C-alpha positions as CSV (number, residue, x, y, z in Angstrom):
1,X,21.7,16.8,23.2
2,X,20.6,15.9,19.7
3,X,17.1,17.0,18.8
4,X,14.6,14.5,17.7
5,X,14.5,14.1,13.8
6,X,11.5,15.5,12.1
7,X,9.3,12.4,10.9
8,X,8.2,12.8,7.3
9,X,8.1,9.1,6.4
10,X,4.7,8.1,7.3
11,X,4.2,6.0,4.3
12,X,6.8,3.4,5.6
13,X,4.6,3.1,8.7
14,X,2.6,5.0,11.1
15,X,2.2,5.0,14.9
16,X,-0.9,3.3,16.6
17,X,-3.5,5.9,17.7
18,X,-4.4,5.9,21.3
19,X,-8.0,4.9,20.5
20,X,-6.6,1.8,18.6
21,X,-4.4,0.9,21.5
22,X,-7.2,1.1,23.8
23,X,-9.5,-1.0,21.8
24,X,-6.8,-3.7,21.8
25,X,-6.0,-3.6,25.4
26,X,-8.6,-6.2,26.8
27,X,-7.6,-8.7,24.1
28,X,-3.9,-9.3,25.2
29,X,-4.8,-10.7,28.7
30,X,-8.5,-10.7,29.4
31,X,-10.3,-11.9,26.4
32,X,-7.4,-14.1,25.0
33,X,-9.0,-17.4,23.8
34,X,-8.5,-18.9,20.4
35,X,-11.3,-17.5,18.1
36,X,-10.8,-20.6,15.9
37,X,-12.0,-23.0,18.6
38,X,-15.5,-23.6,19.4
39,X,-14.9,-26.0,22.3
40,X,-15.7,-23.6,25.2
41,X,-17.6,-20.5,25.9
42,X,-14.5,-18.2,25.9
43,X,-13.6,-19.3,22.5
44,X,-17.2,-18.9,21.2
45,X,-17.1,-15.4,22.6
46,X,-13.7,-14.6,20.8
47,X,-15.0,-16.2,17.5
48,X,-18.1,-13.8,18.0
49,X,-15.7,-10.9,18.3
50,X,-13.9,-11.9,15.1
51,X,-17.0,-12.1,13.2
52,X,-18.3,-8.7,14.6
53,X,-14.9,-7.3,13.4
54,X,-15.4,-8.6,10.0
55,X,-18.9,-7.3,9.7
56,X,-17.7,-3.9,10.9
57,X,-15.2,-3.7,8.3
58,X,-17.6,-4.7,5.6
59,X,-19.9,-1.9,6.9
60,X,-17.2,0.8,7.0
61,X,-15.9,0.0,3.6
62,X,-19.4,-0.3,2.0
63,X,-18.7,-4.0,1.0
64,X,-21.5,-6.2,-0.2
65,X,-19.8,-8.5,-2.6
66,X,-16.6,-9.3,-1.0
67,X,-15.1,-11.8,1.4
68,X,-13.1,-10.2,4.1
69,X,-9.9,-12.4,4.8
70,X,-7.5,-11.4,7.6
71,X,-3.7,-12.0,6.8
72,X,-0.4,-10.9,8.5
73,X,-0.2,-7.8,6.2
74,X,-0.2,-6.5,2.7
75,X,2.6,-8.7,1.6
76,X,1.0,-11.9,2.4
77,X,-2.4,-10.6,1.0
78,X,-0.6,-9.8,-2.2
79,X,1.1,-13.1,-2.4
80,X,-2.1,-15.1,-1.6
81,X,-4.1,-13.1,-4.2
82,X,-1.6,-13.5,-7.1
83,X,0.0,-16.9,-6.3
84,X,-3.3,-18.3,-5.0
85,X,-5.4,-17.2,-8.0
86,X,-2.9,-18.1,-10.8
87,X,-2.4,-21.5,-9.3
88,X,-6.1,-22.1,-9.1
89,X,-6.4,-21.1,-12.7
90,X,-3.8,-23.6,-13.8
91,X,-5.5,-26.3,-11.6
92,X,-8.9,-25.6,-13.3
93,X,-7.7,-24.9,-16.9
94,X,-4.7,-27.2,-16.9
95,X,-2.8,-24.4,-18.8
96,X,-0.7,-21.4,-18.0
97,X,-1.9,-18.0,-18.9
98,X,-0.8,-14.3,-19.2
99,X,-0.6,-11.7,-16.4
100,X,-0.3,-7.9,-16.8
101,X,1.3,-5.7,-14.2
102,X,3.3,-2.3,-14.0
103,X,7.1,-2.0,-13.6
104,X,6.4,0.4,-10.7
105,X,4.4,-2.0,-8.7
106,X,5.5,-2.7,-4.9
107,X,8.0,-5.7,-4.7
108,X,5.2,-7.7,-2.7
109,X,3.6,-7.8,-6.2
110,X,6.6,-8.0,-8.6
111,X,8.3,-10.8,-6.8
112,X,5.4,-13.2,-6.6
113,X,4.8,-12.5,-10.2
114,X,8.4,-13.4,-10.8
115,X,7.8,-16.8,-8.9
116,X,4.9,-17.4,-11.4
117,X,7.1,-16.9,-14.4
118,X,9.3,-19.7,-13.0
119,X,6.3,-21.9,-12.7
120,X,5.2,-21.2,-16.3
121,X,3.0,-18.3,-16.6
122,X,3.7,-15.2,-18.8
123,X,4.1,-11.8,-17.4
124,X,4.0,-8.5,-19.0
125,X,5.4,-5.4,-17.1
126,X,4.2,-2.2,-18.5
127,X,6.4,0.9,-18.2
128,X,4.2,3.9,-17.2
129,X,4.1,7.2,-18.6
130,X,6.7,9.8,-17.4
131,X,4.1,11.1,-14.8
132,X,4.0,7.5,-13.4
133,X,0.4,6.9,-14.8
134,X,-0.5,3.9,-17.0
135,X,-1.4,4.7,-20.5
136,X,-4.8,3.2,-21.4
137,X,-3.9,2.5,-24.8
138,X,-0.7,0.8,-24.0
139,X,-2.7,-1.4,-21.5
140,X,-5.2,-2.3,-23.9
141,X,-2.4,-3.3,-26.5
142,X,-0.8,-5.7,-24.0
143,X,-4.1,-7.7,-23.5
144,X,-3.9,-11.2,-25.2
145,X,-6.4,-13.8,-25.6
146,X,-4.8,-15.8,-22.8
147,X,-4.7,-12.8,-20.3
148,X,-6.5,-14.0,-17.3
149,X,-5.2,-11.6,-14.4
150,X,-4.1,-7.9,-14.1
151,X,-2.3,-6.5,-10.9
152,X,-2.2,-2.6,-10.8
153,X,-1.8,-0.7,-7.5
154,X,-4.3,2.0,-6.8
155,X,-1.7,4.3,-5.6
156,X,1.9,4.0,-5.7
157,X,3.9,3.9,-2.4
158,X,6.8,5.8,-3.6
159,X,5.7,8.5,-6.0
160,X,2.1,8.6,-4.8
161,X,0.3,8.6,-8.1
162,X,-3.2,7.4,-8.2
163,X,-3.9,5.0,-11.2
164,X,-7.1,5.2,-13.3
165,X,-8.4,2.0,-11.7
166,X,-12.1,2.4,-12.6
167,X,-11.2,2.6,-16.4
168,X,-8.7,-0.4,-15.9
169,X,-11.5,-2.2,-14.1
170,X,-14.0,-1.5,-16.9
171,X,-11.7,-2.9,-19.6
172,X,-10.8,-5.9,-17.5
173,X,-14.6,-6.6,-16.8
174,X,-15.4,-6.3,-20.4
175,X,-12.9,-9.0,-21.2
176,X,-13.6,-11.2,-18.2
177,X,-10.1,-10.7,-16.7
178,X,-9.6,-10.7,-13.0
179,X,-8.2,-7.4,-11.6
180,X,-6.2,-7.3,-8.4
181,X,-5.1,-4.0,-6.8
182,X,-2.7,-3.4,-3.9
183,X,-4.5,-0.5,-2.0
184,X,-2.3,-0.4,1.0
185,X,-1.5,3.2,0.8
186,X,-5.1,4.4,0.1
187,X,-7.3,3.8,3.1
188,X,-7.9,7.1,4.9
189,X,-6.3,9.1,2.2
190,X,-8.8,8.6,-0.7
191,X,-12.4,8.2,-0.8
192,X,-13.1,4.5,-1.2
193,X,-16.8,4.0,-1.6
194,X,-16.8,1.7,-4.6
195,X,-14.5,-1.1,-3.5
196,X,-17.0,-3.7,-4.5
197,X,-16.6,-2.7,-8.1
198,X,-13.2,-1.2,-8.4
199,X,-11.4,-4.6,-8.5
200,X,-12.0,-8.2,-7.8
201,X,-9.2,-8.6,-5.2
202,X,-7.8,-5.7,-3.1
203,X,-5.1,-5.6,-0.5
204,X,-5.2,-3.5,2.6
205,X,-2.5,-2.9,5.5
206,X,-3.0,-2.0,9.0
207,X,0.2,-0.3,9.9
208,X,-0.2,2.4,7.1
209,X,-3.4,3.7,8.6
210,X,-2.4,4.2,12.3
211,X,-3.2,0.5,13.3
212,X,-1.0,-2.3,14.5
213,X,1.7,-4.1,12.6
214,X,1.2,-7.8,11.7
215,X,-2.4,-7.7,10.3
216,X,-3.8,-7.0,6.9
217,X,-6.8,-7.7,4.6
218,X,-7.5,-9.4,1.4
219,X,-10.8,-8.5,0.0
220,X,-12.0,-10.9,-2.8
221,X,-15.2,-11.2,-4.8
222,X,-17.3,-14.1,-3.2
223,X,-17.1,-16.3,-6.3
224,X,-13.2,-16.2,-6.5
225,X,-11.4,-19.2,-5.7
226,X,-7.7,-19.3,-4.5
227,X,-5.2,-22.0,-3.6
228,X,-4.0,-21.5,-0.1
229,X,-0.5,-20.9,0.7
230,X,-0.5,-21.7,4.4
231,X,-2.1,-25.1,5.3
232,X,-2.9,-26.6,8.6
233,X,-6.4,-25.6,10.1
234,X,-8.6,-24.3,7.5
235,X,-9.2,-20.8,8.9
236,X,-10.4,-17.8,6.9
237,X,-12.6,-19.8,4.6
238,X,-10.0,-22.4,4.2
239,X,-7.6,-19.9,2.6
240,X,-5.4,-18.9,5.4
241,X,-4.6,-21.5,8.1
242,X,-3.5,-20.5,11.6
243,X,-4.7,-18.9,14.8
244,X,-5.9,-15.5,14.0
245,X,-4.5,-12.4,16.3
246,X,-7.7,-11.2,17.7
247,X,-6.1,-8.1,19.5
248,X,-4.5,-6.9,16.0
249,X,-7.8,-7.5,14.3
250,X,-9.9,-5.5,16.8
251,X,-7.1,-2.8,16.5
252,X,-7.2,-2.9,12.8
253,X,-10.9,-2.6,12.7
254,X,-10.9,0.5,15.0
255,X,-8.1,2.0,12.7
256,X,-10.3,1.4,9.8
257,X,-13.4,3.1,11.4
258,X,-11.3,6.1,12.4
259,X,-9.6,6.4,8.9
260,X,-13.0,6.4,7.1
261,X,-14.6,8.8,9.5
262,X,-11.8,11.2,9.2
263,X,-10.6,10.9,5.7
264,X,-12.0,14.2,4.5
265,X,-10.7,16.3,7.4
266,X,-7.2,14.6,7.4
267,X,-6.8,15.0,3.6
268,X,-7.2,18.7,3.8
269,X,-4.5,18.8,6.5
270,X,-2.2,16.6,4.5
271,X,-2.6,18.7,1.2
272,X,-2.0,21.9,3.3
273,X,1.3,20.5,4.7
274,X,2.4,18.9,1.6
275,X,1.9,22.0,-0.6
276,X,3.7,24.2,1.9
277,X,6.6,21.9,1.9
278,X,6.7,21.6,-1.9
279,X,6.3,25.4,-2.5
280,X,9.0,26.4,0.3
281,X,11.5,24.0,-1.3
282,X,10.9,25.1,-4.8
283,X,11.1,28.8,-3.7
284,X,14.4,28.2,-2.0
285,X,16.3,25.9,-4.3
286,X,16.8,25.4,-8.1
287,X,17.3,21.9,-9.7
288,X,14.4,20.3,-7.9
289,X,12.1,18.0,-10.1
290,X,9.0,16.4,-9.0
291,X,8.4,12.6,-9.6
292,X,5.0,11.6,-10.7
293,X,1.8,13.4,-11.4
294,X,0.9,16.2,-9.0
295,X,-2.8,16.2,-10.1
296,X,-3.4,12.5,-9.6
297,X,-1.6,12.0,-6.3
298,X,-2.1,10.9,-2.7
299,X,-2.5,13.9,-0.5
300,X,0.4,13.2,1.9
301,X,3.1,12.2,-0.7
302,X,5.8,14.2,-2.1
303,X,8.8,12.8,-4.1
304,X,11.5,15.0,-5.5
305,X,14.7,14.5,-7.3
306,X,17.6,16.8,-6.2
307,X,19.7,17.5,-9.4
308,X,23.5,17.9,-9.1
309,X,24.0,16.5,-5.7
310,X,25.5,13.3,-4.6
311,X,22.5,11.0,-3.4
312,X,24.5,9.2,-0.7
313,X,25.8,12.3,0.7
314,X,22.3,14.0,0.7
315,X,20.7,11.1,2.6
316,X,23.5,10.9,5.2
317,X,23.5,14.6,5.7
318,X,19.6,14.6,6.4
319,X,19.4,11.3,8.3
320,X,20.0,12.8,11.8
321,X,17.6,15.7,11.1
322,X,14.7,14.5,9.0
323,X,13.3,10.9,8.7
324,X,12.4,10.5,5.1
325,X,13.4,7.9,2.5
326,X,14.6,7.4,-1.1
327,X,12.0,4.8,-1.9
328,X,10.1,1.9,-0.4
329,X,10.9,0.5,3.0
330,X,11.6,-2.7,1.1
331,X,14.2,-1.3,-1.2
332,X,17.1,-2.0,1.3
333,X,18.9,1.2,0.3
334,X,18.9,0.5,-3.5
335,X,17.9,3.1,-6.0
336,X,14.2,3.0,-6.6
337,X,13.0,0.7,-9.3
338,X,10.0,3.0,-9.5
339,X,12.0,6.1,-10.4
340,X,14.1,4.0,-12.7
341,X,11.2,2.9,-14.6
342,X,10.0,6.6,-14.9
343,X,13.4,7.3,-16.8
344,X,15.5,8.6,-13.9
345,X,19.2,7.7,-14.1
346,X,20.9,5.7,-11.3
347,X,22.3,8.7,-10.0
348,X,19.0,10.7,-10.1
349,X,17.4,8.0,-8.5
350,X,19.8,7.9,-5.6
351,X,19.4,11.6,-5.1
352,X,15.6,11.6,-4.8
353,X,13.6,12.0,-1.6
354,X,10.1,10.8,-0.6
355,X,8.4,12.8,2.1
356,X,5.1,11.7,3.5
357,X,3.0,13.9,5.9
358,X,1.3,12.3,8.7
359,X,-1.3,13.1,11.5
360,X,1.2,14.5,13.9
361,X,2.9,16.7,11.2
362,X,2.8,20.5,12.3
363,X,3.6,23.7,10.2
364,X,6.8,24.1,12.5
365,X,7.9,20.7,11.2
366,X,7.4,21.9,7.6
367,X,9.3,25.2,8.2
368,X,12.2,23.5,9.8
369,X,12.3,20.8,7.2
370,X,12.4,23.4,4.3
371,X,15.4,25.2,6.1
372,X,17.2,22.0,6.9
373,X,16.8,20.6,3.3
374,X,17.8,24.0,1.7
375,X,20.9,24.3,3.9
376,X,21.8,20.7,3.2
377,X,21.5,21.2,-0.6
378,X,23.4,24.4,-0.7
379,X,26.2,22.8,1.4
380,X,26.4,19.8,-1.0
381,X,26.6,22.0,-4.0
């Protein structure tokens, strides 16, 4: 029988923790009423549970100035933030403006911005430095008099680099520019005790932090106004109509609590395994190059280009033994636009591997992975 592949792709998704599953259990068939309805006691109780979840999230994330808006996930949150804010800007100002982003953003940011370009807005996509980090000087040089919105992710989903968001935030604040940041990869992996000040709008995803799929957050400053994308009920401050999935929200809230409480301990484990994987691969293989800064990097991320091998054959050879990726889960097998933006050739981008460490990763997993990858590279060369 074939052995189970080693899972090193936790940035694509994570399994629900047992405590998360247990927290959700009563809300599937026992406490199942619609939290948006106030017509009976059961619905009023469900509504109270919803608001308690919202308050708990504000407490866990030290939020005092943000609205907590529940969505179906980070993709919807990004769309609501970017499309909703830009369209409201046009409605109020009766003019189109200028938006700045990075070429290495997730497609859930780049594609909504492409839509806004079609509607009349102007968008500048900045190419980052070779290490994946944005140049402060280049960013400042791109700001125009009509720049009203910036979207820069806190940490990249492919190469794991952590952007200098506090500096970007200060620059935006001094020019009265609204800042949005996709933080889907950050919660539980970085200390996040200043979300109120780091950006005006923030996106968080449940299934990246050992919570259920199908739920996410958009955190926005209380004075920000958005045009809703989904109409028909007026839930979530009138910004996101539709019956809210109370079981998923309760599970997400529990996952946030666990992620925040265990962030420091888990980070030490992630760094230990990530560094052992990197050092083992470098010691046993030539022609490996790291993509992105190792200093400013998520603790569970490693992205490598394997020179002088066929990328398609590399991934095909590893597929049954190690679960990893060549880029984002949304790239549909195409070479990573992130790596191409960093200057990688098409061939090099294809021959790149993203590994991400998880809570269930063991030292034995790392040792076996080093051996499998090394044997595969030698065989292909």
